[in-house]
Every structure is written in structure tokens, then in C-alpha cells.
C-alpha positions in Angstrom: 46.1 -14.9 -87.4 42.8 -16.2 -88.4 43.0 -19.2 -86.1 42.2 -17.1 -83.1 38.5 -16.3 -82.2 36.8 -15.3 -79.1 33.7 -17.5 -78.4 32.5 -15.6 -75.3 32.0 -12.3 -77.1 28.9 -11.3 -78.9 29.1 -10.2 -82.6 30.4 -6.7 -83.0 27.8 -4.1 -83.7 28.4 -2.3 -86.9 26.9 0.0 -89.3 28.1 1.0 -92.9 31.1 3.3 -93.1 30.4 6.7 -94.8 33.9 6.8 -96.2 35.4 4.9 -99.1 34.5 1.2 -99.5 36.7 -1.3 -97.8 36.6 -5.1 -97.1 34.1 -5.6 -94.3 36.2 -6.5 -91.3 33.5 -8.7 -89.6 29.9 -9.7 -89.9 27.7 -6.6 -89.7 24.2 -5.7 -88.4 22.4 -2.6 -89.1 21.3 -0.4 -86.2 17.9 -1.6 -84.9 15.0 0.4 -86.0 13.4 2.9 -83.5 10.5 0.6 -83.3 12.4 -2.6 -82.7 15.0 -1.1 -80.4 14.0 -1.7 -76.7 13.6 1.6 -74.5 16.8 2.5 -72.7 14.8 2.6 -69.5 14.0 -1.2 -69.9 17.6 -2.1 -71.1 18.9 -0.8 -67.8 17.0 -3.4 -65.8 19.2 -6.6 -65.7 17.0 -8.5 -63.0 16.0 -11.3 -65.5 19.4 -11.8 -67.0 21.3 -14.8 -65.7 23.9 -15.8 -68.3 27.0 -14.1 -69.8 25.6 -14.3 -73.5 22.5 -12.5 -72.3 24.5 -9.9 -70.4 26.9 -9.3 -73.3 24.0 -8.8 -75.7 22.4 -6.4 -73.3 25.7 -4.5 -73.1 25.6 -4.2 -76.9 22.0 -3.0 -76.9 22.7 -0.3 -74.2 25.9 0.8 -76.0 24.0 1.1 -79.3 21.2 3.2 -77.7 23.5 5.6 -76.0 26.0 6.0 -78.9 23.3 6.3 -81.6 20.2 7.8 -80.0 21.1 10.0 -76.9 23.0 13.1 -75.9 24.2 14.3 -72.6 22.5 17.7 -72.1 23.8 20.1 -69.4 21.6 23.0 -68.4 22.7 25.9 -66.4 20.1 28.7 -66.4 19.3 29.6 -70.0 22.4 27.9 -71.4 22.0 24.3 -72.6 25.0 22.5 -73.9 24.7 19.1 -75.6 27.3 16.4 -76.2 27.4 13.3 -78.5 28.7 10.2 -76.8 31.7 8.6 -78.5 33.1 6.1 -76.1 31.8 4.2 -73.0 32.5 1.1 -71.0 30.2 -1.3 -69.1 30.7 -2.8 -65.7 28.4 -5.3 -63.9 28.7 -7.3 -60.7 25.6 -9.6 -60.4 26.0 -12.3 -57.8 26.1 -15.8 -59.1 26.3 -15.1 -62.9 28.5 -12.1 -63.7 30.8 -11.3 -60.9 33.2 -8.8 -62.5 35.7 -7.9 -59.9 36.5 -4.6 -61.7 33.1 -3.2 -60.9 32.9 -0.5 -58.3 30.6 -1.3 -55.4 29.0 2.1 -54.8 25.7 2.5 -53.0 24.5 4.6 -56.0 24.9 1.6 -58.1 22.1 -0.4 -56.3 19.6 1.6 -58.4 19.4 2.3 -62.1 19.3 5.6 -64.0 21.3 7.6 -61.6 24.5 9.7 -62.3 27.3 8.3 -60.3 30.4 10.3 -59.9 33.3 8.0 -58.8 34.2 7.6 -55.2 37.0 5.8 -53.6 36.2 2.2 -54.9 35.0 -0.7 -52.9 36.1 -3.8 -54.9 34.2 -7.1 -55.0 36.2 -10.1 -53.9 36.1 -13.3 -55.8 33.1 -15.3 -54.8 32.6 -19.1 -55.0 29.1 -19.1 -53.7 25.8 -17.1 -54.2 26.8 -14.9 -51.2 29.2 -12.0 -52.1 31.4 -10.8 -49.3 30.4 -7.3 -47.9 32.3 -4.7 -49.6 34.0 -1.9 -47.6 32.3 1.4 -47.4 33.0 3.8 -50.3 34.8 7.0 -49.5 34.5 10.6 -50.8 34.5 11.6 -54.4 37.6 11.0 -56.4 39.6 13.9 -57.3 42.5 15.0 -59.5 42.9 12.8 -62.6 40.8 9.9 -61.0 37.4 11.4 -61.5 34.8 9.7 -63.6 31.1 9.6 -64.4 28.7 6.7 -64.9 25.0 6.2 -65.3 24.0 3.2 -63.1 22.1 0.1 -64.1 21.1 -3.3 -62.8 17.9 -2.9 -60.9 14.5 -1.8 -62.3 14.8 2.0 -63.3 14.3 4.6 -60.7 12.0 7.3 -62.3 13.2 10.1 -60.0 15.9 10.5 -57.5 15.5 9.4 -53.8 17.9 12.2 -52.9 15.6 14.9 -54.3 12.7 16.3 -52.2 9.3 15.4 -53.8 7.1 18.3 -54.8 3.9 18.7 -56.9 6.0 19.3 -59.9 8.2 16.3 -59.7 7.5 12.7 -60.4 7.3 10.3 -57.4 10.2 7.9 -56.8 9.9 4.5 -58.1 8.7 1.8 -55.6 11.1 -0.8 -56.9 13.5 -1.8 -54.1 17.3 -1.2 -54.6 19.2 -4.4 -55.5 21.3 -6.1 -52.9 23.0 -8.4 -55.5 23.5 -6.3 -58.5 25.5 -3.2 -59.2 26.6 -1.8 -62.5 27.2 1.3 -64.6 28.3 2.7 -67.9 31.4 4.9 -67.6 31.4 7.7 -70.2 34.9 8.0 -71.6 34.7 10.4 -74.5 32.1 13.1 -75.6 31.9 15.6 -78.4 30.2 18.9 -77.9 27.5 19.4 -80.6 27.9 23.1 -81.2 31.5 23.1 -82.2 32.6 19.4 -82.4 35.0 19.9 -79.6 36.3 16.6 -78.1 36.4 16.0 -74.4 38.4 12.7 -74.0 39.1 10.9 -70.7 36.8 10.4 -67.7 38.4 13.0 -65.5 38.4 15.8 -68.2 34.9 14.9 -69.0 33.9 15.5 -65.3 35.9 18.7 -65.4 33.7 19.9 -68.3 30.6 19.1 -66.4 31.8 21.2 -63.5 32.8 24.0 -65.6 29.5 24.2 -67.4 27.7 23.9 -64.2 29.9 26.6 -62.5 30.8 24.3 -59.7 34.0 24.2 -57.9 33.7 20.5 -56.8 31.5 17.4 -57.3 30.1 17.7 -53.7 29.1 21.3 -54.5 27.6 20.2 -57.8 25.5 17.3 -56.4 24.6 18.6 -53.0 24.2 22.3 -53.6 23.6 23.0 -57.3 21.6 19.8 -58.0 20.0 19.8 -54.6 20.9 15.9 -54.3 19.0 15.1 -57.5 21.1 12.6 -59.4 18.5 11.2 -61.7 19.7 11.0 -65.3 16.1 10.9 -66.8 13.9 13.1 -64.6 15.6 16.5 -64.2 13.6 18.7 -61.6 11.5 21.4 -63.3 12.3 23.7 -60.5 16.1 23.6 -60.5 18.0 26.0 -63.0 21.0 23.7 -63.2 20.8 20.0 -64.1 22.2 17.2 -66.3 20.3 14.7 -68.2 20.2 12.1 -70.9 18.1 13.4 -73.8 16.9 11.2 -76.6 17.3 12.8 -80.0 14.0 13.7 -81.3 15.0 13.8 -85.0 18.2 11.7 -85.6 19.5 12.0 -89.1 18.4 8.6 -90.4 19.6 9.5 -93.9 23.2 9.7 -92.9 24.9 6.2 -92.3 25.7 6.1 -88.5 29.3 5.3 -87.6 30.4 1.9 -86.9 30.5 0.7 -83.3 33.7 -1.0 -82.4 34.5 -3.0 -79.2 37.7 -3.7 -77.2 38.9 -4.6 -73.7 38.3 -1.8 -71.2 41.0 0.7 -70.4 42.9 0.8 -67.1 42.6 -3.0 -66.1 45.5 -5.2 -65.3 46.4 -8.4 -63.4 48.4 -6.7 -60.7 46.1 -7.4 -57.8 47.9 -9.5 -55.2 45.2 -12.2 -55.2 45.4 -12.8 -58.9 46.6 -16.1 -60.0 47.8 -17.4 -63.3 44.6 -19.4 -63.9 42.2 -18.9 -66.8 39.4 -19.2 -64.5 40.4 -16.5 -62.0 37.8 -13.7 -62.2 40.4 -11.0 -63.1 41.9 -13.0 -65.9 38.4 -13.7 -67.2 37.2 -10.2 -67.1 40.3 -8.3 -68.1 39.8 -9.4 -71.8 36.0 -8.8 -72.0 35.2 -6.5 -74.8 33.0 -4.2 -72.9 34.4 -0.9 -74.1 32.4 0.6 -77.0 33.4 3.3 -79.3 32.9 5.1 -82.7 35.3 7.2 -84.7 38.5 5.3 -83.4 40.6 7.8 -85.4 39.6 10.5 -83.0 40.5 8.5 -79.8 44.2 9.5 -79.6 44.4 10.9 -76.2 43.8 7.7 -74.2 43.9 3.9 -74.8 45.3 4.0 -78.3 46.5 0.4 -77.9 43.1 -0.7 -76.8 41.6 0.9 -79.7 44.0 -0.7 -82.1 43.4 -4.2 -80.4 39.6 -3.8 -80.8 39.8 -2.8 -84.4 42.4 -5.5 -85.1 40.4 -8.4 -83.4 37.4 -7.1 -85.6 39.4 -7.1 -88.9 41.0 -10.5 -88.2 37.6 -12.2 -88.5 37.8 -11.3 -92.2 40.0 -13.9 -94.0 40.7 -11.4 -96.7 42.6 -9.4 -94.3 43.8 -12.0 -91.8 45.6 -13.8 -94.7 47.1 -10.6 -96.3 49.4 -8.8 -93.9 49.7 -5.7 -96.1 46.0 -5.3 -96.5 45.4 -5.8 -92.7 48.0 -3.0 -92.1 46.5 -0.7 -94.5 43.0 -1.2 -93.1 44.2 -0.7 -89.5 45.9 2.6 -90.6 42.7 3.8 -92.3 40.4 2.8 -89.4 42.4 3.9 -86.4 44.4 6.8 -87.8 47.6 5.5 -86.4 50.8 5.7 -88.5 52.0 2.7 -90.4 55.1 2.2 -88.2 52.9 2.3 -85.0 50.5 -0.2 -86.5 53.5 -2.6 -87.4 54.8 -2.2 -83.9 51.5 -3.0 -82.3 51.0 -6.0 -84.5 54.4 -7.3 -83.6 53.8 -6.9 -79.9 50.4 -8.6 -80.1 51.8 -11.6 -82.0 54.8 -11.9 -79.7 52.4 -12.4 -76.9 50.2 -14.8 -78.9 53.3 -17.0 -79.3 53.8 -17.1 -75.6 52.1 -19.2 -72.9 53.8 -17.3 -69.9 50.9 -15.8 -68.2 52.8 -15.3 -65.1 54.9 -12.6 -66.8 51.7 -10.2 -66.4 50.5 -11.3 -62.9 51.1 -9.4 -59.7 53.9 -6.9 -59.5 55.0 -7.9 -63.0 51.8 -6.8 -64.5 51.5 -3.4 -62.7 50.6 -0.7 -65.2 50.1 -3.1 -68.1 47.1 -1.2 -69.3 49.2 2.1 -69.8 52.2 0.4 -71.5 51.1 -0.5 -75.1 53.8 -3.2 -75.6 52.9 -5.0 -72.2 49.2 -4.6 -72.8 49.3 -6.1 -76.4 51.6 -8.9 -75.3 49.3 -9.8 -72.4 46.1 -9.8 -74.6 47.9 -11.9 -77.2 49.0 -14.4 -74.5 45.5 -14.5 -73.0 44.0 -15.1 -76.4 46.3 -18.1 -77.1 45.6 -19.6 -73.7 41.8 -19.2 -74.1 41.9 -21.5 -77.3 
């Protein structure tokens, strides 16, 4: 289906595969060198960005930095556990230029570089002016299977947490004021423990692992008691025996080709909100297809979002005419990259193409679209339909 193409999506970030050669599914770029890659601290500041292409490119840069150069480090006394980041999603609501209605409106997201454990959300309403309606107050921390962990971005980086009491051994808080118009975050979805390669996949299980390693019974106990209110991701307190931080790898293995970074629409989003209309300009319709999910090693991501992973890899491969014009070659490459079985790949392709042949967006709006993200057939048909209507 080479006639399709998404003009509003930046080129996929890729690096050479370490496995057997295969047709390149899309234009490639090598990961930026350490000297040319902007510092992650600077990348988290979206103050000067005003257009979708600028913001999409910045998401690409942040994802590349986190997936290639950083690890999540959890310290509890003398025990330090490190994790590679394999999967993440970006969310940003910036008034007047990137009003993503799926972004959480938490108070923590007014400042950058902070750990944010998900609270009951306060959703942004569609805005037709430069003034965003005031969101409702966020509630307590999410529990059960609805837990999640972000690092916040949008405003200039906060060097240390305002929730942590200053002392002679800690850095002073940044003087940059919190943003009143910008809130954003990177949601961590899958990590891999470095020492034994154990995969922790899914936002809730990821938080469970943080709690387990920190010996905390709840998020509130972790944040308020064990961390003493310090939620800075970059400036852990020297006086606390337990903290979590993002650590840049001091000696990454540059000789080993890094894994390719793939992109797809984000997991868990649909068009079931009662205010959603069947218009291609409605904010939810616009943002549900955005390829703001970034991941490596797609064959490992089998616990959640398999259809999203398939879709991202397929859209990438479809840019290559050698694959898009050869159904057998396309299926073989999708099986190789995703780890899905041949019959599953064939079924997923059929669902996407069925949606692409349809122009009935109303089939996925409101109550009809409830749960689309967790139903592979519905998701792929919806994305196919939206791709057709976008062109």
C-alpha cells in the first residue's frame, strides 16, 4: 500500500540492525554522536518550540537520548539496580501550538525533570483560543493496574526538587518559574534489568518494580517518606539512602550497533470520549494517530500493544517500495522484525487494509470506539481508516 504516507510525522529514527541483512524499510539516520547530541537537560525545555514539526523532532531527540544513552538507576542503601529503557511514549499540551487532549494535566508537569507517578487525570478540553480552560484538580495516586511513571518536560529544567528541603549538600532549586501553558511527560512503558536482562513491561508493573526495589508499600510512602518529597530525576539527594535517578551511561558500547528505534501510535488511546466528533480536525482524531511511541527490540514487546508494535513496524516498512510492492516479502520482514507468527501478521495486515478501504470514521467514534486500543482488529481498522481519510 505504497500510496499511503503520513506527512506530519518526522522521519523514523533508525540505526543498523545487528542481525542478518534485510531490505531497509525506510530512510535511515545513524544515532547522533555524543558531541552533536544536545544535552537531555536542554531537550526537556520546550519553551521556544511553536510548531508540530519542531515538537515532533524534539520528541525524536528525547527518545533517542533516553533509549540509547540513559538508564534508570534505583538505589536502596548499598544496593543499586540499573535498567535499560526499551519503550516510552511522549505527551505534551502546549497552549496554542500542540494541544494534545490525551496529556495529563498534573501539577508536577508544570516543571521539567521530575518523576511523576500518575494521579487521577485532569484532561484538557479542546481549545479554540490561546486560553486553555482550567483543568480540574488532580486526585490521589493511581493504584492497581492504572499506575504509571513519567519524567516531566516542557519548561526549563528544574535542577533540584522544590519538594526537598535545601541543605548545604544539595543543589539549590532552579529559579525558572513553572510553566502555566505547558505540561508534558515521557511515560516509561518497558525497561530491562541490566544484571539479568529481565524484562518489566507495562507501566503498572514498572511502578511495582520501583516500589519493590525501594521497599515501599505505596507510592505515597515512597515519595513522601522514603524519598522525603524529592522527585528530581537528575539531582538525587546525597543524604538519602534511597532514591531513583536517570543516569547517563559513562561508557556506552559504541562498537556495538545500537538497536533500531521504531515509532507507533501510543497505546491505550481511542475516540470514545463523548465530545469527539467524526472530523479530521478534532483534537482527539488528530492526536490518536500521532507516532509518539518509541521502542527498540519489537520482538520482545509481546505483553502489551502487539497491534501497535505491528502497525509501527508496518508503516515503516511500507515506505520501502521493495516491500510495499511484494506482499510475501512484506510479511516475511514483519515476522522477522516483530516476532509475530505468520498467521497473526496476515490477519493484522488484512484488518488494517480493511480499514483503509473504508471511510466510515463514525464506526470508531463514541461508544462504538470504546476499548479500540485493546482490540487489535478494531485498532487496526481504525488506524487504516484514519490513514485513508488523512490523504
